C-alpha positions in Angstrom: 0.2 -0.1 -0.3 1.4 3.6 -0.6 3.2 5.1 2.0 1.7 8.5 1.4 -2.0 8.5 0.0 -1.6 11.9 -1.8 0.5 9.6 -4.1 -2.5 8.9 -5.9 -3.7 11.8 -7.5 -7.7 13.3 -7.2 -9.9 14.4 -9.9 -13.3 16.2 -9.6 -15.5 13.2 -10.2 -18.7 14.1 -11.9 -20.1 10.3 -12.2 -20.4 7.7 -10.1 -21.4 4.1 -10.5 -21.9 0.9 -8.7 -20.8 -2.5 -9.7 -19.9 -6.1 -8.4 -17.0 -6.5 -10.7 -14.9 -4.1 -13.0 -12.8 -5.7 -15.5 -10.0 -3.7 -17.2 -9.6 -4.9 -20.4 -11.7 -6.5 -23.3 -8.9 -9.0 -24.9 -9.2 -12.6 -24.5 -8.4 -12.5 -20.9 -10.6 -9.9 -20.2 -14.0 -11.1 -22.0 -13.5 -14.5 -20.6 -13.4 -12.8 -16.9 -16.4 -10.5 -17.2 -18.5 -13.3 -18.8 -17.4 -15.1 -16.0 -18.8 -12.9 -13.4 -21.8 -11.4 -15.7 -23.1 -15.3 -16.0 -22.5 -16.1 -12.3 -25.0 -13.1 -11.8 -23.0 -10.3 -10.7 -23.4 -6.8 -12.0 -20.2 -6.4 -14.2 -18.8 -3.7 -16.0 -16.0 -4.0 -18.6 -14.1 -1.2 -19.8 -12.2 -1.0 -23.4 -10.4 1.4 -25.4 -12.6 0.8 -28.5 -15.0 -1.1 -28.3 -14.0 -2.3 -32.1 -11.1 -4.0 -30.1 -13.1 -6.2 -28.4 -11.3 -9.9 -28.4 -8.9 -8.4 -30.9 -6.3 -10.9 -32.8 -3.6 -8.3 -32.9 -1.3 -10.7 -33.6 -1.6 -14.5 -35.5 -4.8 -15.2 -36.8 -5.6 -18.5 -35.1 -6.5 -20.1 -32.1 -5.1 -23.2 -30.4 -2.0 -25.0 -31.9 0.6 -27.4 -29.5 -0.6 -27.3 -26.1 -2.7 -24.0 -26.7 -5.5 -26.4 -28.0 -4.7 -28.2 -24.8 -5.9 -24.2 -23.2 -9.2 -24.1 -24.7 -10.5 -27.5 -24.7 -10.4 -26.6 -20.8 -11.3 -23.0 -21.0 -14.7 -24.7 -22.8 -14.8 -27.8 -19.8 -15.1 -24.9 -17.1 -18.0 -22.7 -19.0 -15.5 -20.6 -21.0 -16.4 -18.8 -24.4 -13.2 -19.1 -26.5 -13.9 -22.4 -27.7 -17.6 -21.7 -28.6 -16.6 -18.6 -30.7 -13.5 -20.2 -32.8 -15.6 -23.3 -33.5 -18.2 -20.5 -35.2 -15.6 -18.3 -37.2 -12.9 -20.6 -38.2 -11.8 -21.0 -42.0 -9.3 -24.0 -41.6 -9.3 -26.4 -39.2 -6.2 -29.0 -38.6 -5.3 -31.8 -35.7 -1.6 -31.1 -35.0 1.2 -33.6 -34.2 -1.3 -36.9 -35.2 1.4 -38.9 -36.2 2.6 -39.1 -32.2 1.0 -39.9 -28.8 -3.0 -38.9 -27.7 -1.1 -36.6 -25.0 0.5 -34.0 -27.9 -2.3 -34.1 -30.5 -3.4 -30.6 -30.5 -6.0 -28.7 -32.3 -5.6 -25.6 -34.3 -7.8 -23.6 -36.2 -7.7 -20.5 -38.7 -9.5 -17.9 -37.6 -12.0 -15.4 -39.7 -10.0 -12.2 -37.4 -13.1 -10.0 -38.1 -16.1 -12.5 -37.4 -14.1 -13.7 -34.2 -14.2 -10.1 -32.6 -17.7 -9.7 -34.4 -19.1 -12.7 -32.3 -17.8 -12.3 -28.8 -18.6 -8.6 -29.1 -22.1 -10.1 -29.7 -21.7 -12.2 -26.8 -21.0 -9.8 -24.6 -23.5 -7.3 -25.3 -26.0 -9.7 -25.5 -25.0 -11.2 -21.8 -27.3 -10.3 -18.9 -25.7 -8.4 -15.7 -22.8 -7.1 -18.2 -21.9 -3.5 -19.3 -19.7 -2.6 -22.0 -18.0 1.2 -21.4 -15.3 2.5 -24.1 -13.2 4.7 -21.6 -9.4 3.9 -20.0 -8.9 3.4 -16.6 -6.5 5.5 -15.2 -6.0 4.6 -11.5 -7.4 1.4 -9.0 -8.8 3.0 -5.8 -8.1 1.0 -2.6 -9.1 1.7 1.2 -6.3 3.1 2.1 -6.3 6.3 -0.8 -7.4 9.5 -0.3 -10.5 9.4 -2.7 -11.5 6.7 -1.0 -11.7 8.7 2.5 -13.7 11.3 0.0 -16.0 8.7 -0.4 -16.3 7.2 2.7 -15.2 3.9 1.6 -13.2 2.3 4.2 -14.0 -1.6 4.4 -12.4 -4.1 6.5 -9.6 -5.9 4.5 -7.5 -8.6 5.5 -5.0 -7.9 8.0 -1.5 -6.4 6.7 -3.8 -6.3 3.1 -5.2 -3.0 1.3 -8.6 -3.5 -0.3 -9.8 -2.7 -3.6 -12.6 -0.4 -3.4 -12.9 1.1 -6.8 -11.5 2.4 -10.4 -11.0 6.0 -12.1 -11.6 6.7 -15.6 -9.5 9.8 -17.3 -12.5 11.8 -17.2 -12.6 11.5 -13.7 -15.6 9.4 -13.5 -15.7 7.0 -10.6 -16.7 3.0 -10.5 -17.3 1.3 -7.0 -16.6 -2.5 -6.9 -16.1 -4.9 -4.7 -13.8 -7.2 -7.2 -11.4 -5.9 -9.9 -9.8 -7.8 -12.7 -7.2 -6.2 -14.5 -6.5 -7.7 -18.0 -4.6 -4.8 -19.8 -2.7 -7.0 -22.3 -0.2 -4.9 -24.2 -1.9 -1.8 -24.0 0.0 0.1 -20.8 2.5 2.7 -21.9 2.3 0.7 -25.2 5.0 2.4 -27.9 5.1 0.7 -31.6 8.4 0.3 -33.5 9.6 -0.2 -37.2 12.5 0.8 -37.6 13.5 4.9 -36.9 9.4 5.1 -36.6 8.4 5.0 -33.2 4.3 5.5 -32.3 3.1 5.5 -28.5 0.1 4.0 -29.6 -1.1 0.1 -29.0 -1.5 -2.8 -31.2 -2.8 -1.9 -34.6 -2.5 1.5 -33.9 -5.2 1.7 -31.0 -5.1 4.3 -28.1 -2.3 3.2 -25.6 -3.2 3.5 -22.0 -1.1 5.6 -20.0 -2.1 6.2 -17.2 -2.5 3.4 -15.0 0.7 2.1 -14.6 1.5 5.0 -12.4 -1.5 4.2 -10.2 0.0 0.5 -9.6 3.5 1.9 -9.0 1.9 4.1 -6.4 -0.1 0.7 -4.7 3.4 -1.0 -4.6 3.0 -3.1 -7.7 6.4 -4.2 -9.4 6.1 -4.0 -13.3 8.3 -5.6 -16.0 8.4 -3.8 -19.6 8.1 -6.9 -22.3 8.3 -6.5 -25.6 6.4 -8.7 -28.7 6.0 -8.1 -32.1 4.3 -9.1 -34.9 4.7 -9.5 -38.9 3.3 -7.9 -41.8 0.2 -8.3 -43.4 0.5 -8.5 -47.4 -2.1 -8.5 -50.2 -3.1 -11.6 -51.6 -3.0 -10.7 -55.3 0.5 -9.8 -55.2 1.6 -13.5 -54.2 2.6 -16.2 -56.6 1.0 -19.7 -54.6 2.0 -22.0 -57.4 6.2 -21.3 -55.8 4.7 -22.5 -52.1 3.4 -25.7 -50.7 -0.4 -26.0 -50.0 -1.3 -26.7 -46.3 -5.0 -27.9 -46.2 -7.0 -28.6 -43.3 -8.4 -31.8 -42.3 -11.1 -33.5 -44.0 -13.3 -34.3 -41.1 -13.2 -31.3 -38.4 -12.8 -31.7 -34.5 -14.8 -28.9 -32.9 -12.7 -27.4 -29.9 -15.8 -26.8 -27.7 -17.7 -30.2 -26.3 -20.8 -28.1 -26.9 -20.0 -28.1 -30.6 -22.1 -30.8 -32.6 -19.1 -31.8 -34.9 -21.5 -32.5 -37.9 -22.4 -28.4 -37.6 -18.8 -27.3 -38.5 -18.2 -29.2 -41.6 -17.2 -26.4 -44.4 -15.5 -25.3 -47.4 -11.8 -24.6 -45.7 -9.3 -22.3 -47.0 -5.7 -23.1 -47.6 -2.6 -21.9 -46.1 0.7 -21.8 -47.7 4.2 -22.7 -46.9 7.5 -21.1 -48.2 10.6 -20.4 -46.8 13.6 -17.8 -46.3 17.0 -18.5 -47.9 20.6 -17.1 -47.5 19.6 -13.9 -49.5 17.0 -13.0 -47.0 19.6 -13.6 -44.4 21.7 -11.4 -45.8 19.5 -8.4 -45.8 18.6 -8.9 -41.9 22.5 -9.4 -41.1 23.3 -6.2 -43.3 20.2 -4.1 -41.6 21.1 -5.1 -38.1 22.0 -1.7 -37.1 18.7 -0.5 -38.4 16.7 -2.5 -35.7 15.1 -1.2 -32.5 16.1 -4.2 -31.2 19.8 -4.4 -31.8 20.2 -0.6 -31.9 19.3 -0.9 -28.0 16.2 1.6 -28.5 13.7 -1.3 -27.2 13.8 -1.8 -23.3 11.4 -4.5 -23.0 12.3 -8.5 -22.7 11.1 -10.1 -25.9 9.4 -14.3 -26.3 12.0 -17.0 -26.3 10.1 -18.9 -27.7 8.2 -16.5 -30.7 11.4 -14.6 -31.8 11.5 -12.2 -34.7 13.7 -13.2 -37.7 16.2 -11.0 -36.8 16.5 -12.9 -33.5 16.0 -16.3 -35.7 19.1 -15.0 -38.3 21.0 -13.8 -35.2 20.8 -16.6 -32.9 20.4 -19.5 -35.4 23.3 -18.4 -37.8 23.8 -22.6 -38.9 20.2 -22.3 -40.4 20.1 -22.2 -43.7 16.6 -21.4 -44.2 13.4 -20.9 -41.9 10.2 -22.1 -42.6 7.2 -18.9 -42.8 3.4 -20.0 -43.4 1.2 -17.4 -45.4 -2.1 -17.4 -43.3 -5.3 -15.7 -45.0 -6.5 -13.7 -41.9 -10.2 -13.8 -43.0 -12.6 -15.0 -45.7 -13.8 -11.1 -46.7 -10.2 -9.5 -46.7 -7.5 -10.2 -49.5 -4.5 -9.3 -46.2 -2.2 -12.6 -45.7 -0.5 -13.2 -42.2 3.2 -13.8 -43.1 3.8 -16.4 -39.6 7.3 -16.9 -38.6 8.7 -13.7 -39.9 7.5 -10.8 -37.3 10.3 -7.9 -37.6 10.6 -4.5 -36.2 13.0 -3.6 -39.3 12.4 -0.5 -41.5 9.4 -0.9 -43.7 12.3 -0.6 -46.4 13.7 -3.1 -45.4 11.0 -5.5 -44.8 10.5 -5.0 -48.3 13.3 -6.1 -49.9 13.8 -9.2 -47.4 9.9 -10.2 -47.9 10.5 -10.1 -52.0 13.6 -12.6 -51.5 11.1 -15.6 -50.4 9.6 -17.9 -53.2 6.2 -16.7 -54.4 6.9 -13.3 -52.5 8.7 -11.8 -55.3 6.2 -8.9 -56.0 4.4 -8.9 -52.5 2.8 -6.0 -51.5 2.3 -4.7 -48.0 -0.9 -3.8 -46.7 0.3 -3.5 -42.9 3.8 -3.3 -41.7 5.6 -5.6 -39.0 6.6 -3.7 -36.2 7.4 -4.8 -32.4 5.5 -3.6 -29.2 6.8 -2.6 -26.2 4.1 -2.4 -23.1 4.1 -2.4 -19.1 3.2 -5.8 -17.0 3.6 -7.3 -13.9 5.9 -9.6 -11.7 3.4 -12.4 -11.5 5.0 -13.5 -8.4 2.8 -11.2 -7.1 -0.1 -13.1 -7.3 -1.7 -16.0 -5.2 -2.3 -19.1 -7.5 -6.0 -17.6 -7.5 -4.6 -14.8 -9.6 -5.1 -12.1 -6.5 -2.5 -9.7 -5.7 -1.0 -10.4 -2.3 -0.8 -6.7 -1.4 -4.8 -5.8 -2.3 -7.4 -7.8 -1.6 -10.2 -8.1 -4.7 -7.7 -7.4 -6.9 -7.3 -9.9 -9.9 -5.1 -10.2 -12.9 -5.0 -11.8 -16.2 -3.3 -12.4 -19.3 -0.3 -11.0 -21.0 -0.4 -8.4 -18.2 0.7 -11.0 -15.9 3.9 -11.8 -18.1 2.4 -14.6 -20.4 2.2 -14.6 -24.2 -0.8 -16.1 -26.4 -4.4 -15.6 -26.8 -5.2 -18.9 -25.2 -3.0 -18.4 -21.7 -4.7 -15.2 -21.7 -8.1 -16.2 -22.0 -7.0 -19.3 -19.4 -6.2 -16.6 -16.8 -8.9 -14.5 -17.6 -11.1 -17.2 -16.6 -9.8 -17.8 -13.4 -9.5 -14.6 -12.4 -13.2 -13.8 -13.5 -14.5 -17.0 -11.7 -12.3 -15.8 -8.1 -13.1 -12.2 -8.4 -16.3 -13.9 -8.1 -15.8 -15.9 -5.5 -14.2 -13.6 -3.6 -17.6 -11.8 -3.6 -19.6 -14.7 -3.0 -17.3 -15.0 0.0 -17.1 -18.8 -1.6 -13.7 -20.9 -1.8 -11.6 -19.9 -4.9 -11.0 -22.1 -8.0 -6.9 -23.2 -8.0 -6.0 -25.6 -10.3 -3.0 -27.8 -9.7 -0.5 -28.8 -12.1 -1.9 -32.6 -11.7 -5.5 -31.0 -13.2 -4.7 -28.7 -16.3 -2.9 -27.2 -18.3 -4.0 -24.1 -16.9 -3.0 -25.0 -13.6 0.9 -25.6 -15.1 0.6 -22.3 -16.3 -0.4 -20.1 -13.3 1.5 -22.3 -11.0 4.6 -21.4 -13.5 4.0 -17.8 -13.4 3.1 -17.2 -9.7 6.0 -19.6 -8.2 9.2 -19.5 -11.3 11.1 -16.6 -12.0 9.7 -15.1 -15.4 12.0 -12.6 -17.1 10.5 -13.1 -20.8 6.9 -13.3 -21.9 5.6 -16.7 -20.6 4.3 -19.3 -23.5 2.4 -22.8 -22.6 4.6 -26.2 -24.2 3.2 -29.4 -23.8 7.0 -30.2 -22.0 5.8 -27.8 -19.1 3.4 -30.2 -18.0 5.0 -33.3 -15.7 1.4 -35.3 -16.3 0.7 -34.5 -19.8 -0.5 -37.8 -20.3 -3.7 -37.3 -18.2 -3.8 -33.7 -19.2 -5.1 -34.8 -22.9 -6.8 -32.2 -24.8 -9.6 -35.0 -25.5 -10.5 -35.7 -21.9 -10.5 -31.9 -20.9 -14.3 -32.3 -20.4 -14.3 -35.6 -18.0 -11.5 -33.3 -16.0 -13.3 -30.3 -15.3 -16.7 -30.3 -16.1 -17.8 -31.0 -12.8 -15.4 -28.1 -11.1 -17.3 -25.7 -14.0 -20.7 -27.2 -12.6 -19.7 -26.7 -9.2 -18.8 -23.0 -9.9 -22.0 -22.3 -11.6 -20.8 -22.1 -15.2 -21.8 -25.2 -16.4 -25.6 -26.7 -17.0 -26.9 -29.5 -15.1 -27.8 -31.0 -18.7 -24.0 -30.8 -19.5 -23.1 -32.3 -16.5 -25.3 -34.9 -16.2 -23.7 -36.1 -19.9 -20.4 -36.0 -18.9 -20.8 -38.3 -15.9 -22.8 -40.6 -18.1 -20.0 -40.4 -20.6 -17.8 -41.3 -17.8 -19.8 -44.2 -16.7 -20.2 -45.8 -20.3 -16.2 -45.9 -20.5 -15.3 -47.5 -17.6 -18.2 -50.0 -18.2 -16.7 -50.9 -21.7 -13.4 -51.3 -20.6 -14.4 -53.5 -18.3 -16.5 -55.5 -21.0 -13.5 -55.2 -23.4 -10.9 -56.1 -20.8 -12.6 -59.5 -20.2 -13.4 -60.4 -24.3 -10.9 -63.3 -25.2 -10.5 -63.8 -29.0 -10.3 -67.1 -30.8 -7.3 -67.4 -33.6 -10.3 -68.2 -36.4 -10.1 -67.6 -39.8 -11.4 -64.1 -39.6 -9.3 -62.8 -36.9 -6.0 -64.1 -39.1 -7.6 -62.0 -41.9 -7.8 -59.1 -39.9 -4.7 -59.2 -38.4 -2.8 -59.9 -42.0 -4.9 -56.7 -43.5 -3.2 -54.3 -41.1 0.3 -55.7 -41.2 -0.2 -57.4 -37.4 1.5 -60.6 -36.4 -0.8 -63.6 -36.8 -2.4 -65.1 -33.3 -1.6 -68.9 -32.7 -3.7 -68.9 -30.0 -6.7 -67.0 -28.6 -5.6 -63.8 -26.7 -7.5 -60.8 -24.8 -8.6 -58.3 -27.1 -7.1 -55.6 -24.6 -3.7 -57.1 -25.9 -4.3 -56.5 -29.6 -5.3 -53.0 -29.2 -2.2 -51.8 -27.4 -0.4 -53.0 -30.5 0.6 -49.9 -32.5 -0.9 -51.1 -35.6 -4.5 -51.8 -33.9 -6.9 -50.1 -31.8 -10.5 -50.5 -30.6 -12.4 -49.4 -33.8 -10.2 -51.4 -36.1 -11.0 -54.4 -34.1 -14.5 -53.9 -34.0 -15.5 -56.5 -36.7 -14.3 -59.3 -34.2 -16.1 -57.8 -31.4 -19.9 -59.3 -31.6 -21.0 -58.5 -28.7 -19.5 -54.4 -28.8 -22.0 -52.1 -27.8 -22.7 -48.9 -30.0 -21.0 -46.1 -28.5 -20.6 -42.6 -29.3 -17.1 -41.7 -31.1 -15.9 -39.6 -28.2 -16.4 -42.8 -25.4 -15.0 -44.9 -27.9 -11.8 -42.7 -28.6 -11.6 -42.6 -24.5 -11.9 -46.8 -24.4 -9.1 -46.8 -27.0 -6.8 -44.3 -25.3 -7.5 -45.8 -21.7 -6.4 -49.3 -23.0 -3.8 -48.7 -24.9 -1.6 -46.3 -22.9 -3.0 -48.1 -19.0 0.8 -48.6 -17.8 1.6 -45.1 -18.5 -1.5 -43.9 -17.1 -1.1 -46.4 -14.1 2.2 -44.8 -13.6 1.5 -41.3 -14.0 -1.7 -41.5 -11.2 0.8 -42.4 -8.9 3.1 -39.8 -9.4 0.4 -37.6 -9.1 -0.9 -39.0 -5.7 2.7 -38.4 -4.5 2.3 -35.0 -5.5 -1.1 -34.5 -4.1 0.9 -35.1 -0.3 2.7 -32.5 -1.1 0.2 -30.0 -2.2 -2.1 -30.6 0.7 0.6 -29.8 3.3 -0.8 -26.0 3.9 1.5 -23.4 4.7 -0.2 -20.7 7.1 -0.3 -17.5 5.4 1.5 -16.0 8.9 3.7 -18.3 9.2 7.2 -16.8 10.3 10.2 -17.8 8.1 12.4 -15.9 10.0 12.1 -18.2 12.9 13.2 -21.2 11.4 17.0 -20.8 11.9 17.6 -23.9 10.1 16.7 -22.6 6.8 19.4 -21.1 4.4 19.2 -17.1 3.8 18.5 -17.2 0.0 15.5 -19.9 0.6 14.3 -17.7 3.9 14.2 -14.4 1.6 12.2 -16.7 -1.7 9.9 -18.0 0.8 8.6 -15.0 2.3 9.0 -13.6 -1.4 6.7 -15.5 -2.8 4.4 -17.1 0.0 3.8 -20.4 -0.9 0.5 -21.5 0.0 2.0 -25.2 0.4 4.6 -27.2 0.4 4.1 -28.5 -2.9 4.7 -24.8 -4.5 7.6 -24.2 -2.0 9.3 -27.2 -3.9 8.7 -25.4 -6.9 10.3 -22.3 -6.1 13.9 -21.5 -7.6 16.6 -21.4 -5.3 14.7 -23.4 -2.5 16.3 -26.8 -2.0 14.9 -30.2 -1.1 17.2 -29.8 2.2 15.2 -26.2 3.1 12.3 -28.3 2.6 12.9 -31.0 5.0 13.8 -28.4 7.3 10.5 -26.7 6.9 8.6 -29.8 7.2 9.9 -30.1 10.4 9.4 -27.0 11.8 6.0 -26.9 10.7 5.6 -30.2 12.8 7.2 -29.0 15.4 4.4 -25.7 15.6 
């Protein structure tokens, strides 16, 4: 909390309104947060610098992808909107990593960017209890502020914590609230850079939010300066696709939302295209590095490790002869094409020169220049796993403002932050997803527990229990949680319970089926290149063979019931990977033991004399809620954990 209340400026407030929850920002995080609160019956207002930027996709025109598809399915299972929205507005859909195991299968859909934004805006506008307001929020107001005194807004917060009571806009309007969610994305003190040209704007030339940072700093919140970027958009008519490799979508589309009927999403899909950089491209970039804001020292912010600019790729991977470049349509009603894999902050003359070295782009015409964008965000270690600020009760945070990257990561955080803002108003138990339950749990735990000095990106390799956290079983894992919160209908919950029973019953039945080595069986084996049977064997043993599966073996299983495809899929995966799944379930049980050992919020680490100084400092800084979380803090060793456990037992 600020030492001096006068550090927060006061304005003459001409207008006042009262809401249960205020959401600042209407990107992917803000939309999920606001919808969650409003659908739970709370009067909610969402602020945006432009109503036209609701659910804007300022960078890549797609939803999902490796690990990100998992996040979208989990958002849907909890009652979020992203999956439903992309199912309505996609123009190409593809399941990635199909040649690998089910743990890394990831759905990815190319979006019609304009329609995606329009559909989400329509959803917000037609949601009860939700108000959209175009205005810039300039201050958060807590009970310790001078403004709060003038409104007699003193409330009883937790011991040693300030409490949110409202927000102010640049116009001087005051909005009282019981909880607030900050989802400012890349707009705080944003500036866009294209070579020597620098504009103090947000993405796509939209207005930046230039005032809120000062208010946050005044309230003791630590800020970071991060950077990201986007490639150019070019005119489709100036491209020669005959020199590129066509990338088509799947013939049969799998929807993101578990509520979408697969038969309703079979459309005529558009194609994407693949081309490559070459040594000429790289030479142009190397010769102009001095004009890149990244290498000229103009950019202060730290960029994303796993989505680097083309300048970074050429410098850091100098041994590579070429880099993949994907040409992706921005929508069906525009000729703009997105140049995926080639984000840049080089000057526009260099951009045109380097883009024209790519096969099929020799005469390319740029519609929008590539640019880098710098923005303010927070150190997410200041948050509890609920995404509530440790210093300010009732203030939550989600999305790129938390130091992450990506639409899907943002939406997942926004949904959890919105749910927990609502739970704080209701005085109910918050939602905390652990690492064994969901990719969202891994994402949030990594943000609030580990040191993040660059934009965080979700990857399947970050999840220790990824065979259990598949995208295909997100509904089985999380629908109950969504139902308990109040965002999932009874009808949908009952179906998931029924589905679970069908899977269990069929696995039991199949496990008892023994197949004889008759002529029909041997013929089926041969048709799939499988080793013939000498004697009878259990059907489960055949399903586990790499070349066979539950569906292929249907002709020799005479008692098999007719089951929905989604049930058959789960039966197959659970039988085929039974040994690995059993092993991970055992690992989760050990993990849960440490997660259940809660650390009191007022625990005095200074009294634990055997703790190393570094461990003591890190534990006091991060304030872990459990021994499990303490184990994952950098600088806290297994020996420190043992000392801590002994101390807690003694107390």
